[in-house]
C-alpha positions as a printed Julia matrix, in Angstrom:
448×3 Matrix{Float64}:
  85.76   96.96  100.63
  88.18   95.29  103.06
  91.49   94.66  101.27
  94.53   92.66  102.39
  97.78   93.97  100.87
 101.29   92.57  100.89
 104.2    94.86   99.95
 102.33   98.04  100.93
 105.5    99.78  102.16
 107.28   99.6    98.78
 107.38  102.26   96.08
 104.29  101.07   94.19
 102.63   99.68   97.32
 102.78  102.98   99.21
 101.12  104.86   96.33
  98.54  102.1    95.85
  97.61  101.97   99.53
  97.02  105.72   99.62
  94.9   105.6    96.47
  92.73  102.8    97.85
  92.4   104.53  101.21
  91.34  107.77   99.51
  88.59  105.79   97.78
  87.2   104.67  101.16
  88.51  101.1   101.34
  89.63   99.48  104.6
  93.22   98.26  104.33
  94.89   95.41  106.22
  98.59   95.6   105.33
 101.02   92.76  105.96
 104.21   94.21  107.45
 107.35   92.8   108.99
 108.8    93.94  112.31
 111.54   95.79  110.4
 109.13   97.68  108.12
 108.69  101.44  108.25
 104.92  101.78  108.63
 104.69  105.57  109.0
 103.07  106.03  105.57
 100.47  103.37  106.41
  99.69  104.95  109.77
  99.22  108.31  108.04
  96.41  106.92  105.85
  94.73  104.91  108.61
  95.7   101.46  107.31
  95.82   98.6   109.79
  99.29   96.97  110.05
  99.2    93.19  110.36
 102.49   91.72  111.54
 103.68   88.78  109.49
 105.76   87.63  106.53
 104.91   86.02  103.2
 107.52   83.37  104.0
 105.62   82.43  107.19
 102.41   80.78  106.05
 100.96   80.71  109.57
 101.07   84.52  109.79
  98.99   85.08  106.64
  95.56   83.51  106.93
  94.38   85.33  110.1
  94.88   88.7   108.38
  92.99   87.59  105.29
  89.93   86.47  107.23
  86.84   88.35  106.09
  88.64   90.31  103.36
  86.91   91.13  100.07
  90.13   91.39   98.06
  93.83   90.58   98.14
  96.62   92.51   96.4
  99.98   90.74   96.39
 102.95   93.04   95.75
 105.59   91.76   98.19
 108.73   90.57   96.39
 112.5    90.61   96.38
 112.87   93.21   93.63
 116.57   94.08   93.57
 119.09   93.05   90.91
 121.48   91.67   93.54
 120.91   89.89   96.83
 123.61   88.72   99.21
 121.74   85.42   99.46
 120.35   84.49   96.04
 118.02   82.02   97.73
 116.01   85.01   99.0
 114.55   85.44   95.5
 113.05   81.97   95.59
 112.05   82.18   99.24
 110.17   85.47   98.81
 109.03   85.48   95.2
 108.26   81.81   94.7
 107.54   80.29   98.11
 106.06   83.54   99.4
 103.65   83.78   96.47
 102.65   80.13   96.91
 101.88   80.79  100.59
  99.84   83.91   99.83
  97.82   82.35   97.01
  97.09   79.1    98.83
  95.94   81.02  101.91
  93.73   83.16   99.67
  92.06   80.0    98.35
  91.55   78.69  101.89
  90.2    82.05  103.08
  87.76   82.21  100.14
  88.82   85.7    99.02
  86.72   86.58   95.92
  89.2    89.01   94.25
  92.94   88.36   94.0
  95.32   90.72   92.19
  98.86   89.46   91.7
 101.49   92.04   90.75
 103.89   90.44   88.29
 106.47   92.17   86.04
 106.94   92.72   82.31
 110.4    91.18   82.62
 108.85   87.72   83.06
 108.24   87.76   79.29
 111.99   87.79   78.63
 112.58   88.5    74.95
 109.32   87.77   73.05
 109.46   87.54   69.27
 106.67   90.12   68.98
 107.73   93.75   69.55
 106.04   95.51   71.11
 104.59   92.52   72.92
 101.24   92.36   74.68
  99.25   90.14   77.01
  98.69   87.48   74.31
 102.33   87.28   73.19
 104.28   84.07   73.68
 106.71   84.33   76.55
 110.37   84.25   75.49
 112.55   81.27   76.5
 115.02   83.23   78.66
 114.71   85.7    81.52
 117.6    88.08   82.19
 117.68   88.33   85.97
 117.05   86.11   88.96
 114.24   88.48   89.9
 112.5    87.92   86.55
 113.07   84.17   86.66
 111.54   83.77   90.11
 108.66   86.14   89.37
 107.87   84.03   86.31
 107.87   80.88   88.43
 105.66   82.61   91.03
 103.15   83.64   88.38
 102.93   80.08   87.07
 102.07   78.95   90.6
  99.27   81.53   90.79
  97.83   80.53   87.41
  98.07   76.88   88.43
  95.92   77.57   91.49
  93.52   79.53   89.28
  93.11   76.46   87.03
  93.03   73.76   89.73
  91.57   75.51   92.79
  89.45   78.26   91.17
  91.61   81.05   92.57
  89.81   84.25   91.37
  92.94   85.74   89.83
  93.89   88.85   87.85
  97.56   89.51   87.06
  99.0    92.99   86.48
 102.34   93.7    84.81
 103.57   97.23   85.54
 106.21   98.79   83.32
 109.19  100.56   84.91
 107.42  102.84   87.38
 108.69  106.42   87.71
 107.66  109.32   89.92
 108.21  110.92   93.3
 108.59  108.78   96.42
 111.13  106.28   95.13
 114.16  107.63   96.98
 113.01  106.37  100.35
 112.33  102.94   98.92
 115.6   102.27   97.11
 117.46  103.23   93.99
 115.23  104.24   91.09
 115.72  103.42   87.42
 116.71  107.05   86.78
 118.96  107.18   89.84
 120.78  104.07   88.71
 121.25  105.46   85.19
 122.61  108.79   86.38
 124.77  107.2    89.07
 126.65  105.09   86.52
 126.26  107.26   83.46
 129.32  106.15   81.5
 128.2   102.51   81.69
 124.51  103.31   81.16
 125.33  105.13   77.92
 126.53  101.85   76.42
 122.83  101.0    76.0
 121.43  104.26   74.65
 119.38  102.52   71.96
 117.72   99.99   74.3
 113.95  100.47   74.4
 112.14  100.24   77.74
 108.52  100.8    78.71
 107.66  103.26   81.48
 104.62  104.24   83.5
 103.81  106.83   86.15
 103.56  105.1    89.53
 100.16  106.69   90.12
  98.85  104.99   86.97
  99.69  101.58   88.45
  97.65  102.42   91.54
  94.83  103.76   89.36
  94.72  100.58   87.28
  94.37   98.31   90.31
  91.63  100.5    91.77
  89.75  100.34   88.46
  90.06   96.53   88.43
  88.58   96.28   91.93
  85.84   98.89   91.47
  84.02   97.01   88.7
  82.9    93.46   87.98
  86.07   91.56   88.71
  87.62   90.32   85.42
  88.78   86.91   86.67
  91.42   85.26   84.52
  92.62   88.45   82.8
  96.11   89.88   82.34
  96.79   93.62   82.15
  99.97   95.39   81.12
 100.13   98.74   82.91
 102.48  100.32   80.4
 102.5   103.95   79.31
 105.31  104.94   76.92
 108.15  103.15   75.13
 111.35  105.17   75.24
 115.0   104.6    74.45
 117.56  105.21   77.19
 118.78  108.07   75.0
 115.37  109.77   75.11
 114.93  109.15   78.84
 118.28  110.79   79.6
 117.26  113.72   77.4
 114.12  114.07   79.54
 116.27  114.07   82.67
 118.35  116.88   81.17
 115.23  118.82   80.25
 113.75  118.4    83.73
 116.95  119.21   85.61
 118.31  121.94   83.35
 121.69  120.18   83.44
 123.76  118.62   80.7
 124.77  115.08   81.54
 128.18  113.68   80.6
 128.41  112.34   77.06
 131.28  109.85   77.42
 130.48  106.16   77.47
 132.08  102.75   77.49
 131.47  100.08   74.88
 128.87   97.35   75.35
 131.56   94.63   75.82
 133.3    96.82   78.41
 130.01   97.42   80.22
 129.51   93.66   80.44
 133.0    93.24   81.89
 132.27   95.92   84.49
 129.06   94.14   85.51
 130.73   90.74   85.7
 133.67   92.1    87.69
 131.61   94.09   90.17
 129.19   91.18   90.67
 132.12   88.87   91.38
 133.53   91.39   93.86
 130.12   91.63   95.54
 130.06   87.86   95.9
 133.34   88.01   97.8
 132.67   91.08   99.94
 128.98   90.25  100.52
 128.14   93.9    99.77
 126.03   95.24   96.85
 127.91   95.94   93.61
 129.32   99.44   93.19
 126.62  101.81   91.81
 124.26   98.83   91.51
 126.09   97.58   88.4
 125.31   93.9    88.73
 125.29   91.5    85.8
 121.51   91.07   86.13
 120.91   94.82   86.0
 123.09   95.36   82.95
 121.58   92.39   81.13
 118.1    93.79   81.78
 119.17   97.27   80.7
 120.71   95.87   77.51
 117.7    93.75   76.5
 115.02   96.36   77.14
 111.27   95.75   77.31
 109.0    97.12   74.59
 105.43   96.41   75.73
 101.97   97.59   74.66
  99.66   98.77   77.45
  96.65   99.32   75.19
  94.42   96.66   76.76
  94.22   98.61   80.04
  93.15  101.67   78.06
  90.44   99.76   76.19
  89.06   97.65   79.04
  89.82   99.69   82.18
  89.43  103.15   80.7
  92.98  104.13   81.61
  94.53  107.4    80.45
  98.27  107.25   80.98
 100.1   110.19   82.51
 102.87  111.55   80.25
 106.19  110.08   81.3
 107.75  113.54   81.15
 105.64  114.4    84.21
 106.91  111.37   86.12
 110.51  112.2    85.18
 110.06  115.8    86.34
 108.67  114.65   89.7
 111.5   112.2    90.29
 114.25  114.56   89.11
 112.91  117.34   91.37
 113.08  114.97   94.3
 116.62  113.88   93.41
 117.71  117.49   92.92
 116.32  118.49   96.32
 118.49  115.79   97.89
 121.6   116.92   95.98
 121.75  113.73   93.94
 122.21  115.56   90.64
 125.02  117.82   91.82
 128.67  116.86   91.63
 129.98  117.87   95.02
 133.53  116.7    94.37
 136.3   119.27   94.05
 136.93  118.42   90.39
 134.62  117.37   87.57
 134.54  113.65   86.9
 134.83  112.28   83.38
 133.58  108.78   82.55
 136.55  106.86   81.15
 135.98  103.11   80.92
 139.62  102.1    80.37
 141.17   98.73   81.15
 144.66   99.31   82.55
 147.73   97.77   84.12
 148.75   99.52   87.31
 151.44   98.98   89.92
 150.92   99.37   93.66
 153.58   99.94   96.29
 154.6    96.58   97.75
 153.3    94.45   94.86
 155.72   92.25   92.94
 154.33   93.09   89.54
 151.62   94.98   87.65
 147.94   94.38   88.36
 144.92   94.68   86.12
 142.12   97.12   86.79
 139.45   99.25   85.16
 139.3   103.05   85.44
 135.59  103.84   85.72
 135.94  107.62   85.99
 138.64  110.26   86.27
 139.0   113.91   87.24
 141.76  116.5    87.31
 142.45  115.41   90.89
 142.04  111.64   90.89
 140.46  108.47   89.51
 138.44  105.45   90.57
 139.88  102.03   89.73
 137.69   98.9    89.79
 139.85   96.13   91.25
 139.38   93.08   93.44
 142.61   93.64   95.36
 142.09   95.82   98.44
 144.65   98.48   99.28
 144.83  100.52  102.48
 144.62  104.27  102.52
 147.95  105.87  101.66
 149.22  103.07   99.38
 151.09  104.52   96.38
 149.67  103.64   92.94
 151.05  104.29   89.46
 149.11  103.58   86.28
 149.64  103.86   82.53
 146.43  105.32   81.12
 147.64  105.42   77.54
 145.36  105.04   74.54
 146.0   101.89   72.56
 147.95  103.48   69.71
 151.6   104.09   68.77
 153.11  107.02   70.65
 150.27  107.27   73.18
 151.43  107.8    76.76
 149.8   109.1    79.93
 151.16  108.18   83.35
 149.26  108.99   86.55
 150.56  108.49   90.08
 148.99  109.03   93.45
 147.85  107.53   96.73
 144.73  105.61   97.77
 142.35  107.93   99.62
 139.29  105.69   99.79
 138.58  101.98   99.38
 135.14  100.52   98.62
 133.84   97.0    98.06
 134.52   97.34   94.33
 137.72   99.32   94.05
 139.91  102.24   95.12
 139.83  106.01   94.78
 143.28  107.44   93.99
 144.25  111.06   94.59
 146.83  112.21   92.04
 150.22  113.48   93.14
 151.48  113.56   89.54
 149.99  113.11   86.09
 151.26  113.63   82.56
 149.24  116.06   80.45
 145.59  117.07   80.57
 142.72  114.83   81.63
 140.48  116.4    79.0
 143.08  115.77   76.3
 143.3   112.17   77.44
 139.53  111.71   77.19
 139.52  113.23   73.7
 142.4   111.02   72.58
 140.69  107.9    73.88
 137.57  108.93   71.98
 139.55  109.17   68.74
 141.44  105.93   69.29
 139.04  103.33   70.75
 140.75  101.24   73.36
 138.08   98.95   74.74
 137.52   96.5    71.92
 141.02   95.04   71.61
 141.57   93.92   75.19
 138.02   92.76   75.85
 138.8    89.07   75.36
 141.89   89.23   77.58
 140.01   91.14   80.25
 137.16   88.65   80.17
 139.6    85.78   80.67
 141.41   87.57   83.48
 138.43   88.88   85.45
 138.51   85.87   87.76
 142.23   86.24   88.51
 142.84   86.97   92.21
 144.89   90.09   91.49
 142.48   91.59   88.95
């Protein structure tokens, strides 16, 4: 079978292309000039230069193909230009599907996402569930719009369409293609732990490739939807699996849910000003998606496609091993970091008055403060890190050693007391709930 694929250089696309090639199919893969095509060359796929946003570049590659698989999308939770979601996900899908109709391709698989369902009333939800009224990211919103375009062409132009909805895909190979779900959780652990009870649905990336191959290798089930969804797990259970696979204990401290929202809003606002991705990927869209969760039922693929899902523990082990080999699970700093999540007032050398910030993490040697005001290296900073209770007091002073798009790293020259004692005190005397409203009102202030 001759198959035209968009998005073949992505995490799922790379695994899918290899699976299809191993089964003897001929692959024509749409790639941009900036794409890394080494993995495609290794499996003998034919690169076809073009772009889903350029309609004229699509149809020649589709000519004579027996099937089309459309995976290309803007999949991040933050883009410098938010229009890129619509350009790629909506307009790009329209171009691909209309060209498929014109080329007369008899099998079209569109890769959607479970997040297009938003928050259905039914939990776990399945292919027949009513879609919820709200989607929680620009990615999900535009993918939903793209899917409606595809189904519209199916109804009006007889587009021979099947839509797949993969769960959160885990497994080896993600690191080269961007930050993984696990990598994002571990990288911002104190914030991630605010959503320990959120339920998400996961699948091994190889199972997604297997499902598409099974769809193509039988009588094509035109008009069907398939959730490719293995196991439903809480964030708490997933982090436990990461610990089991890595043999490491992850930090237990966490911020509150309101504080996590403030962090996401603040860092997203900073990213809008600096035009750089939010620190640790903590955008508002990501945190909203993490909070809401997605509890889906992938049983239809088992019944109709004969799928047997790989245990998610295996996918976690593969991904954690890859992260460990790259040193992504080791703290290479000279002192252990403790997640803090404390809104503070601090004073910087040269400023007329105190500023507001948010201490994301702290160690015996320094701290990281989320703030929109940039400070050069060497600027002296003093901060009151006291718990919100009578008699509480902890002053830390030091100099800026590193500035990022979202804040400043401060190296302590003086601090009162023990960092561990401070963390314990803050755990006994919650600090985040009282100032949440004030912090929310002040997050847009220029000095915050």
